[in-house]
MIKEKOL-597939 format. One record per residue (C-alpha): residue number from 1; x, y, z; residue in three letters. Coordinates in nm, 4 decimals, always signed. Each point is the difference from the previous one (the first is absolute). Layout:
BEGIN
<rec NUM <X Y Z> "ALA">
...
//
This chain:
BEGIN
<rec 1 <-3.4766 -6.2067 -16.5972> "MET">
<rec 2 <+0.0953 +0.2388 +0.2155> "ARG">
<rec 3 <-0.0938 +0.3162 -0.1046> "GLU">
<rec 4 <+0.1819 +0.2596 -0.1440> "LYS">
<rec 5 <+0.0893 +0.2337 +0.3179> "PRO">
<rec 6 <-0.1001 +0.3446 -0.2097> "ASN">
<rec 7 <-0.2764 -0.1745 -0.1235> "MET">
<rec 8 <-0.3729 +0.2699 +0.0567> "HIS">
<rec 9 <-0.2307 -0.1869 +0.2566> "PRO">
<rec 10 <-0.2362 +0.0099 -0.2277> "MET">
<rec 11 <+0.2075 -0.1589 -0.2605> "ASP">
<rec 12 <-0.0117 -0.2876 +0.2640> "ALA">
<rec 13 <-0.3252 +0.0018 +0.0637> "LEU">
<rec 14 <-0.0510 -0.0782 -0.3636> "LYS">
<rec 15 <+0.2299 -0.2626 +0.0126> "LYS">
<rec 16 <-0.1536 -0.2198 +0.3129> "ARG">
<rec 17 <-0.3370 -0.0056 -0.2059> "LEU">
<rec 18 <+0.1718 -0.2851 -0.1710> "ARG">
<rec 19 <-0.0382 -0.2167 +0.2724> "LEU">
<rec 20 <-0.3412 -0.0828 -0.1814> "ILE">
<rec 21 <+0.1476 -0.1662 -0.3162> "LEU">
<rec 22 <+0.0977 -0.3317 +0.2612> "ASN">
<rec 23 <-0.3868 -0.0148 +0.0054> "VAL">
<rec 24 <-0.0870 +0.1718 -0.3604> "ILE">
<rec 25 <+0.3062 -0.0825 -0.2068> "PRO">
<rec 26 <+0.1246 +0.1796 -0.3156> "SER">
<rec 27 <-0.2228 -0.1367 -0.2660> "GLY">
<rec 28 <-0.2703 -0.0781 +0.1821> "SER">
<rec 29 <-0.3958 -0.0268 -0.1134> "SER">
<rec 30 <-0.2488 +0.1988 +0.2006> "ILE">
<rec 31 <-0.3524 +0.1197 +0.0549> "TYR">
<rec 32 <+0.0064 +0.3418 +0.1686> "TYR">
<rec 33 <-0.2531 +0.0219 +0.2050> "ILE">
<rec 34 <-0.2115 +0.3524 +0.2290> "ASP">
<rec 35 <+0.2474 +0.3281 -0.1538> "TYR">
<rec 36 <-0.2326 +0.2646 +0.0615> "PRO">
<rec 37 <-0.1904 +0.2246 -0.2461> "VAL">
<rec 38 <-0.1140 +0.2214 +0.2389> "TYR">
<rec 39 <+0.2078 +0.3853 +0.1200> "ASN">
<rec 40 <+0.1546 -0.1138 +0.2810> "ASN">
<rec 41 <+0.3504 +0.0790 -0.1723> "GLY">
<rec 42 <+0.2294 -0.1738 +0.2362> "GLY">
<rec 43 <-0.1615 -0.3242 -0.0823> "ASP">
<rec 44 <+0.0388 +0.0808 -0.3776> "LEU">
<rec 45 <+0.3990 +0.0708 +0.0819> "LEU">
<rec 46 <+0.0107 -0.3528 +0.1400> "ILE">
<rec 47 <-0.1871 -0.1133 -0.3316> "MET">
<rec 48 <+0.1968 +0.1738 -0.1933> "LYS">
<rec 49 <+0.3527 -0.1015 +0.2279> "GLY">
<rec 50 <-0.1756 -0.3760 -0.0581> "ALA">
<rec 51 <-0.0470 +0.0003 -0.3320> "GLU">
<rec 52 <+0.3852 +0.2013 -0.0745> "ALA">
<rec 53 <+0.1611 -0.3429 +0.2363> "PHE">
<rec 54 <-0.1878 -0.2408 -0.2421> "PHE">
<rec 55 <+0.1181 +0.1908 -0.2834> "ARG">
<rec 56 <+0.3727 +0.0356 +0.0944> "ASP">
<rec 57 <+0.0323 -0.3639 +0.1046> "ASN">
<rec 58 <-0.1947 -0.1952 -0.2983> "ASN">
<rec 59 <-0.3140 -0.0856 +0.1890> "ILE">
<rec 60 <-0.2699 -0.0927 -0.1931> "HIS">
<rec 61 <-0.3838 +0.1529 +0.0443> "VAL">
<rec 62 <-0.2292 -0.2151 -0.1965> "GLN">
<rec 63 <-0.3443 +0.1475 +0.1977> "ALA">
<rec 64 <-0.0411 +0.2709 +0.2181> "ARG">
<rec 65 <-0.3337 +0.0691 +0.2091> "TYR">
<rec 66 <-0.1003 +0.2778 +0.2558> "SER">
<rec 67 <-0.2309 -0.0198 +0.2710> "VAL">
<rec 68 <-0.2700 +0.0691 -0.2712> "LEU">
<rec 69 <+0.0215 -0.2566 -0.2941> "ASP">
<rec 70 <+0.1497 -0.2740 +0.2042> "PHE">
<rec 71 <-0.2752 -0.3006 -0.1086> "PRO">
<rec 72 <-0.1997 -0.1734 +0.2073> "GLU">
<rec 73 <+0.1874 -0.3124 -0.1486> "LYS">
<rec 74 <+0.3234 +0.0248 -0.1553> "LEU">
<rec 75 <+0.2081 -0.2676 -0.1035> "MET">
<rec 76 <+0.3333 +0.0433 +0.0619> "ILE">
<rec 77 <+0.2331 -0.2808 -0.1218> "PRO">
<rec 78 <+0.2042 -0.2196 +0.2382> "LYS">
<rec 79 <+0.3297 +0.1736 -0.1255> "ASP">
<rec 80 <-0.0769 +0.3562 +0.0487> "GLN">
<rec 81 <+0.1050 +0.1915 +0.3237> "ILE">
<rec 82 <-0.2359 +0.2219 +0.1473> "ILE">
<rec 83 <+0.1590 +0.3588 +0.1128> "VAL">
<rec 84 <-0.2465 +0.2116 +0.2018> "LEU">
<rec 85 <+0.0918 +0.3613 +0.0147> "GLN">
<rec 86 <+0.1971 +0.1495 +0.3013> "GLY">
<rec 87 <-0.1515 +0.2961 +0.2211> "GLY">
<rec 88 <-0.1234 +0.1012 +0.3430> "GLY">
<rec 89 <-0.3326 -0.2008 -0.0805> "ASN">
<rec 90 <+0.0421 -0.3148 +0.1837> "PHE">
<rec 91 <-0.1811 -0.0409 +0.3166> "GLY">
<rec 92 <-0.3479 +0.0642 +0.1076> "ASP">
<rec 93 <-0.0362 +0.4038 -0.0787> "LEU">
<rec 94 <-0.0107 -0.0551 -0.3872> "TYR">
<rec 95 <-0.2679 -0.3424 -0.0393> "PRO">
<rec 96 <-0.0440 +0.0123 -0.4027> "VAL">
<rec 97 <+0.3087 -0.0308 -0.0523> "HIS">
<rec 98 <+0.0848 -0.2158 +0.3188> "GLN">
<rec 99 <-0.3024 -0.2184 -0.1544> "LYS">
<rec 100 <+0.1399 -0.0206 -0.3375> "LEU">
<rec 101 <+0.3717 -0.1741 +0.1170> "ARG">
<rec 102 <-0.1890 -0.2037 +0.2143> "GLU">
<rec 103 <-0.1753 -0.1676 -0.2852> "LYS">
<rec 104 <+0.2996 -0.0237 -0.2073> "ILE">
<rec 105 <+0.1606 -0.2461 +0.3028> "VAL">
<rec 106 <-0.2909 -0.1995 +0.0672> "ALA">
<rec 107 <-0.0673 -0.0632 -0.3687> "GLU">
<rec 108 <+0.3444 -0.0888 -0.2096> "TYR">
<rec 109 <+0.1514 -0.2053 +0.3098> "PRO">
<rec 110 <+0.2494 -0.1286 -0.3210> "ASP">
<rec 111 <+0.1238 +0.3063 -0.1001> "ASN">
<rec 112 <+0.2874 +0.1882 +0.1664> "ARG">
<rec 113 <-0.1860 +0.3542 +0.0983> "ILE">
<rec 114 <+0.2776 +0.2619 +0.0850> "VAL">
<rec 115 <-0.1653 +0.2871 +0.2258> "LEU">
<rec 116 <+0.2731 +0.3304 -0.1005> "LEU">
<rec 117 <+0.1244 +0.1968 +0.2721> "PRO">
<rec 118 <-0.2881 +0.1014 +0.2315> "GLN">
<rec 119 <-0.0893 +0.1819 +0.3453> "THR">
<rec 120 <-0.2313 -0.2768 +0.2411> "ILE">
<rec 121 <-0.1647 +0.1744 +0.2261> "PHE">
<rec 122 <-0.3364 -0.1491 +0.1873> "TYR">
<rec 123 <-0.2156 +0.1628 +0.2675> "LYS">
<rec 124 <-0.1498 -0.3530 +0.1053> "GLU">
<rec 125 <+0.2761 -0.2567 +0.0731> "GLU">
<rec 126 <-0.2749 -0.2797 -0.0753> "SER">
<rec 127 <-0.0347 +0.1436 -0.3038> "GLU">
<rec 128 <+0.4280 -0.0291 -0.0846> "TYR">
<rec 129 <-0.0529 -0.3348 +0.1460> "ASP">
<rec 130 <-0.2358 -0.1055 -0.2449> "ARG">
<rec 131 <+0.1793 +0.1433 -0.2813> "THR">
<rec 132 <+0.3180 -0.1842 +0.0681> "ALA">
<rec 133 <-0.1657 -0.2969 +0.0361> "GLU">
<rec 134 <-0.1778 +0.0008 -0.3464> "LEU">
<rec 135 <+0.3608 +0.1285 -0.1703> "PHE">
<rec 136 <+0.1843 -0.3446 +0.2131> "ASN">
<rec 137 <-0.2565 -0.2367 -0.1859> "LYS">
<rec 138 <+0.1677 +0.1592 -0.2755> "HIS">
<rec 139 <+0.3229 -0.2739 -0.1694> "ARG">
<rec 140 <+0.1902 +0.3037 -0.1512> "ASP">
<rec 141 <-0.0829 +0.3164 +0.1127> "ALA">
<rec 142 <+0.2581 +0.3038 +0.0177> "HIS">
<rec 143 <-0.0375 +0.3372 +0.2412> "LEU">
<rec 144 <+0.2364 +0.2895 -0.0321> "PHE">
<rec 145 <-0.0437 +0.2272 +0.2956> "VAL">
<rec 146 <+0.1216 +0.3835 +0.0082> "ARG">
<rec 147 <+0.0947 +0.0302 +0.3146> "ASP">
<rec 148 <+0.1497 -0.1610 +0.2900> "THR">
<rec 149 <-0.2748 -0.0032 +0.2029> "LEU">
<rec 150 <-0.2559 -0.1824 -0.2233> "THR">
<rec 151 <+0.3135 -0.1958 -0.0936> "TYR">
<rec 152 <+0.0006 -0.1356 +0.3491> "GLU">
<rec 153 <-0.3492 -0.0262 +0.1015> "LEU">
<rec 154 <-0.0159 -0.1926 -0.3690> "ALA">
<rec 155 <+0.2364 -0.2844 -0.0152> "ILE">
<rec 156 <-0.1866 -0.0963 +0.3635> "GLN">
<rec 157 <-0.3555 +0.0482 -0.1739> "LYS">
<rec 158 <+0.1038 -0.1721 -0.3494> "PHE">
<rec 159 <+0.1907 -0.3101 +0.1322> "HIS">
<rec 160 <-0.1472 -0.2097 -0.3040> "GLY">
<rec 161 <+0.1260 +0.3222 -0.2754> "CYS">
<rec 162 <+0.3318 +0.1530 -0.0498> "GLY">
<rec 163 <+0.0709 +0.3099 +0.1326> "VAL">
<rec 164 <+0.2176 +0.2902 -0.1012> "TYR">
<rec 165 <+0.1246 +0.3416 +0.0869> "LEU">
<rec 166 <-0.0404 +0.2123 -0.3273> "CYS">
<rec 167 <-0.0113 +0.4050 -0.0574> "PRO">
<rec 168 <-0.3075 +0.1149 -0.2366> "ASP">
<rec 169 <+0.0045 -0.0823 -0.3675> "MET">
<rec 170 <-0.0607 +0.4152 -0.0832> "ALA">
<rec 171 <+0.4785 -0.0296 +0.1045> "HIS">
<rec 172 <+0.0150 -0.1543 -0.3968> "GLN">
<rec 173 <-0.0685 +0.3297 -0.1208> "LEU">
<rec 174 <+0.2921 +0.1108 +0.1204> "TRP">
<rec 175 <+0.1560 +0.3104 -0.0784> "PRO">
<rec 176 <-0.3010 +0.2215 -0.1070> "ILE">
<rec 177 <+0.1329 +0.3099 -0.1340> "SER">
<rec 178 <-0.2022 +0.3690 +0.0919> "PRO">
<rec 179 <-0.1254 +0.1375 -0.3464> "THR">
<rec 180 <+0.0652 +0.3466 +0.1430> "SER">
<rec 181 <+0.1877 +0.1759 +0.2490> "SER">
<rec 182 <-0.1815 +0.0895 +0.3140> "PRO">
<rec 183 <-0.1793 +0.3504 +0.0751> "GLY">
<rec 184 <-0.1634 -0.0300 +0.2778> "LYS">
<rec 185 <+0.0974 -0.1096 +0.3822> "GLU">
<rec 186 <-0.1901 -0.2855 +0.1255> "ARG">
<rec 187 <-0.3285 -0.2214 -0.0817> "LEU">
<rec 188 <-0.1791 -0.1427 +0.2941> "CYS">
<rec 189 <-0.1215 -0.3747 -0.1795> "PHE">
<rec 190 <-0.2250 -0.1010 +0.2514> "PHE">
<rec 191 <-0.2375 -0.2593 +0.0292> "ARG">
<rec 192 <-0.4010 +0.1338 +0.0295> "THR">
<rec 193 <-0.1020 -0.4119 +0.1017> "ASP">
<rec 194 <-0.0312 -0.2275 +0.3140> "ILE">
<rec 195 <+0.3523 +0.0156 +0.0438> "GLU">
<rec 196 <+0.0845 +0.3416 +0.0947> "LYS">
<rec 197 <+0.1048 +0.0665 +0.4312> "THR">
<rec 198 <+0.0083 +0.2601 +0.1661> "LYS">
<rec 199 <+0.3930 +0.1089 -0.0210> "ASP">
<rec 200 <-0.1197 +0.0962 -0.4130> "GLN">
<rec 201 <-0.2824 +0.2253 +0.0638> "LEU">
<rec 202 <+0.3142 +0.1703 +0.2628> "GLN">
<rec 203 <+0.1821 +0.0804 -0.3428> "PHE">
<rec 204 <-0.3860 +0.0183 -0.1527> "GLU">
<rec 205 <-0.0345 +0.3157 +0.2453> "SER">
<rec 206 <+0.3512 +0.1904 -0.0575> "ASP">
<rec 207 <-0.1097 +0.0679 -0.3750> "GLY">
<rec 208 <+0.3133 -0.0118 -0.1371> "LYS">
<rec 209 <+0.0122 -0.1319 -0.3677> "GLY">
<rec 210 <-0.2002 -0.1431 -0.2630> "ASP">
<rec 211 <-0.2944 -0.2069 +0.0923> "PHE">
<rec 212 <-0.0246 -0.3199 -0.2207> "LEU">
<rec 213 <-0.1062 -0.3587 +0.0195> "ASP">
<rec 214 <-0.0812 -0.2643 -0.2996> "TRP">
<rec 215 <-0.3601 +0.0775 +0.0267> "ALA">
<rec 216 <+0.0688 +0.3450 -0.0814> "SER">
<rec 217 <+0.2928 -0.0421 -0.1983> "LEU">
<rec 218 <-0.2342 -0.1197 -0.2726> "TYR">
<rec 219 <-0.2732 +0.2431 -0.1126> "ASN">
<rec 220 <-0.3303 -0.0517 -0.1008> "ARG">
<rec 221 <-0.0107 -0.1401 -0.3806> "VAL">
<rec 222 <+0.2908 -0.2287 +0.1153> "GLU">
<rec 223 <-0.1545 -0.1401 +0.2369> "LYS">
<rec 224 <-0.3343 -0.0431 -0.2499> "LYS">
<rec 225 <+0.2111 -0.1609 -0.2287> "SER">
<rec 226 <+0.2026 -0.2642 +0.2816> "ILE">
<rec 227 <-0.3607 -0.0669 +0.1287> "LYS">
<rec 228 <-0.1519 -0.0929 -0.3851> "MET">
<rec 229 <+0.3084 -0.1928 -0.0665> "ILE">
<rec 230 <-0.0571 -0.1605 +0.3350> "ALA">
<rec 231 <-0.3949 -0.0445 -0.0939> "GLY">
<rec 232 <+0.0864 -0.1583 -0.3323> "VAL">
<rec 233 <+0.2002 -0.2740 +0.1325> "MET">
<rec 234 <-0.2610 -0.0670 +0.2527> "LYS">
<rec 235 <-0.2257 -0.0810 -0.2842> "LYS">
<rec 236 <+0.2166 -0.1602 -0.2004> "GLY">
<rec 237 <+0.1361 +0.1821 -0.2433> "SER">
<rec 238 <-0.0652 -0.2111 -0.3046> "GLY">
<rec 239 <+0.2649 +0.0742 -0.3082> "PRO">
<rec 240 <+0.1364 +0.2656 +0.1849> "LEU">
<rec 241 <+0.3482 +0.0149 +0.1272> "PRO">
<rec 242 <-0.0585 +0.1169 +0.3087> "MET">
<rec 243 <+0.3479 -0.0761 +0.1623> "HIS">
<rec 244 <+0.1818 +0.1637 -0.2672> "THR">
<rec 245 <-0.2189 +0.2872 +0.0421> "ILE">
<rec 246 <+0.0553 +0.0417 +0.3880> "TRP">
<rec 247 <+0.3977 -0.1009 -0.0487> "ASP">
<rec 248 <-0.0095 +0.3173 -0.2236> "LYS">
<rec 249 <-0.1751 +0.2316 +0.2501> "TYR">
<rec 250 <+0.1255 -0.1158 +0.3148> "SER">
<rec 251 <+0.3625 +0.0309 -0.1947> "ASP">
<rec 252 <-0.1728 +0.4110 -0.0141> "TYR">
<rec 253 <-0.1084 +0.0074 +0.3300> "LEU">
<rec 254 <+0.3512 -0.1262 +0.1572> "VAL">
<rec 255 <+0.1505 +0.2566 -0.1841> "ASN">
<rec 256 <-0.2662 +0.2927 +0.1286> "LYS">
<rec 257 <+0.1397 -0.0792 +0.3416> "ALA">
<rec 258 <+0.3662 +0.0066 -0.1117> "VAL">
<rec 259 <-0.0523 +0.3549 -0.1395> "LYS">
<rec 260 <-0.2028 +0.0892 +0.2625> "ARG">
<rec 261 <+0.3134 -0.1330 +0.2740> "PHE">
<rec 262 <+0.2423 +0.1730 -0.2007> "SER">
<rec 263 <-0.1374 +0.3731 +0.0673> "ASP">
<rec 264 <+0.1027 -0.0090 +0.3379> "TYR">
<rec 265 <+0.3502 -0.0406 +0.1632> "ARG">
<rec 266 <-0.1357 -0.2036 +0.2912> "ASN">
<rec 267 <-0.2540 -0.2486 +0.1343> "ILE">
<rec 268 <-0.2203 -0.0051 +0.3030> "GLN">
<rec 269 <-0.2254 -0.3092 -0.0323> "THR">
<rec 270 <-0.1966 -0.2632 +0.1849> "SER">
<rec 271 <-0.0399 -0.2066 -0.3152> "ARG">
<rec 272 <+0.2314 -0.3118 -0.0127> "LEU">
<rec 273 <+0.0681 +0.0296 -0.3668> "HIS">
<rec 274 <-0.0085 +0.3965 +0.0239> "GLY">
<rec 275 <+0.3953 -0.0823 +0.1941> "HIS">
<rec 276 <+0.0476 -0.3192 -0.2667> "ILE">
<rec 277 <-0.0706 +0.2562 -0.2854> "LEU">
<rec 278 <+0.2305 +0.2665 +0.1740> "ALA">
<rec 279 <+0.2611 -0.2119 +0.0186> "CYS">
<rec 280 <+0.0009 -0.1266 -0.3594> "LEU">
<rec 281 <+0.0195 +0.3336 -0.0773> "MET">
<rec 282 <+0.3166 +0.0136 +0.2501> "ASP">
<rec 283 <-0.2173 +0.3300 +0.1237> "LYS">
<rec 284 <-0.0192 +0.1169 +0.4137> "PRO">
<rec 285 <-0.2878 -0.1435 +0.1546> "ASN">
<rec 286 <-0.1449 -0.0290 +0.3589> "MET">
<rec 287 <-0.2315 -0.3197 +0.0848> "LEU">
<rec 288 <-0.2992 +0.0501 +0.2705> "LEU">
<rec 289 <-0.1328 -0.3352 +0.1077> "ASP">
<rec 290 <-0.3141 -0.1632 -0.1058> "ASN">
<rec 291 <-0.2519 -0.1469 +0.2944> "SER">
<rec 292 <+0.1547 -0.3296 -0.0069> "TYR">
<rec 293 <+0.4020 +0.0504 -0.0227> "GLY">
<rec 294 <-0.0157 -0.0630 -0.3465> "LYS">
<rec 295 <+0.2220 +0.2346 -0.0980> "ASN">
<rec 296 <+0.2541 +0.0450 +0.2525> "SER">
<rec 297 <+0.0285 -0.3899 +0.0122> "ASN">
<rec 298 <+0.0762 +0.0108 -0.4047> "TYR">
<rec 299 <+0.2560 +0.2882 +0.0598> "TYR">
<rec 300 <+0.1804 -0.1390 +0.3524> "ASN">
<rec 301 <+0.0175 -0.3755 -0.2417> "THR">
<rec 302 <+0.1295 +0.2098 -0.3623> "TRP">
<rec 303 <+0.0663 +0.3490 -0.0405> "THR">
<rec 304 <+0.1240 +0.1469 +0.3335> "SER">
<rec 305 <+0.3240 -0.0717 -0.1939> "GLY">
<rec 306 <-0.0396 +0.2635 -0.2586> "ILE">
<rec 307 <+0.0785 +0.3510 +0.0921> "GLU">
<rec 308 <-0.2991 +0.2033 -0.1816> "THR">
<rec 309 <-0.2294 -0.2046 +0.2086> "ALA">
<rec 310 <-0.1022 +0.0953 +0.3976> "GLN">
<rec 311 <-0.2457 -0.1407 +0.1910> "LEU">
<rec 312 <-0.2442 +0.2161 +0.2174> "VAL">
<rec 313 <+0.0005 -0.1187 +0.3852> "VAL">
<rec 314 <-0.2611 +0.0820 +0.2014> "SER">
<rec 315 <+0.0352 +0.3160 +0.2089> "THR">
<rec 316 <+0.0028 +0.3116 -0.1048> "PRO">
<rec 317 <+0.3839 +0.0811 +0.0915> "LYS">
<rec 318 <+0.1231 -0.3053 -0.1783> "MET">
<rec 319 <-0.2185 +0.0996 -0.2649> "ALA">
<rec 320 <+0.1336 +0.3349 -0.0440> "ARG">
<rec 321 <+0.3475 -0.1813 -0.0287> "ARG">
<rec 322 <-0.0804 -0.1800 -0.2674> "ASN">
<rec 323 <-0.1368 +0.2643 -0.1678> "GLU">
<rec 324 <+0.3039 +0.1805 +0.0781> "GLU">
<rec 325 <+0.2317 -0.3306 -0.1471> "ALA">
<rec 326 <-0.1783 +0.0006 -0.3122> "THR">
<rec 327 <-0.0108 +0.3395 -0.0826> "LEU">
<rec 328 <+0.3842 -0.0179 +0.0685> "LYS">
<rec 329 <-0.0108 -0.2959 -0.1960> "LYS">
<rec 330 <-0.1878 +0.2274 -0.2687> "THR">
<rec 331 <+0.2592 +0.2438 +0.0442> "LYS">
<rec 332 <+0.3049 -0.1983 -0.0751> "LEU">
<rec 333 <-0.0979 -0.1916 -0.2975> "MET">
<rec 334 <-0.1556 +0.2833 -0.1785> "LEU">
<rec 335 <+0.4010 +0.1719 +0.0530> "SER">
<rec 336 <+0.1580 -0.3198 -0.1669> "LYS">
//
């Protein structure tokens, strides 16, 4: 089917997610594994996008487990598709989540296993090869990946699996309406972890704008609440409907991010989902890369055609040009 000539690029990205229906058909029954129970709002956006995709496409979730409460032994009927959370934690940087997905692949050889869109990154090639060998032994494993560089290597490594190029699950949330008119100029939504870069430090030294990250978006009471919910899940929630409680609370956390982004005319970010959230809100934004190229690869694969989005190039001169271009886009949008 040909796309409409006036279709917004974000409509096209949301439509692209329907590729997943080739391996999780409408009407399927699934177990949804490794959903996030922590304060990274980007992963929460992915989870909300995945849940919206399931609802919109009549996919029935029979059970949900996080890395905290997945049982040591779990009987999953063979007719259930096991669906693993997407994101950017496939590889050797985040071993807790990687160990769980490898456990699933090893222990459920008779179930179809689907990994929702991921960026794959390994520091050690030998670890990548070990993971690929495990996946290739499975009879019905399918990997959706979020950028062309990941895809080009994955189709070589995972030769026994289905490998598909697909945007992030958060795109299912398009469009998100701002909750208010912006009263401030710029939000610098920057990483504070192992993936931040020297380029980001240069932007931080400019001191222009309000600075925020997922960790600082949420206050002490909210972080304590997240920790409490995670602790109960880890110990075993008993009769408490902890997933329902977390589902409602994570709605609140995502809405808080939307409200904060609504306050600003434009966003500077080194967080991929700072960029994606700004795009979901059709808000002008400038994206800085992370330490291993995840952000730029994603931008070049999917979001470069979005009028409101701009990628920072790693030289001061080009960065200034990108900033000027983003400001120009902001003015054009405000004048419409």
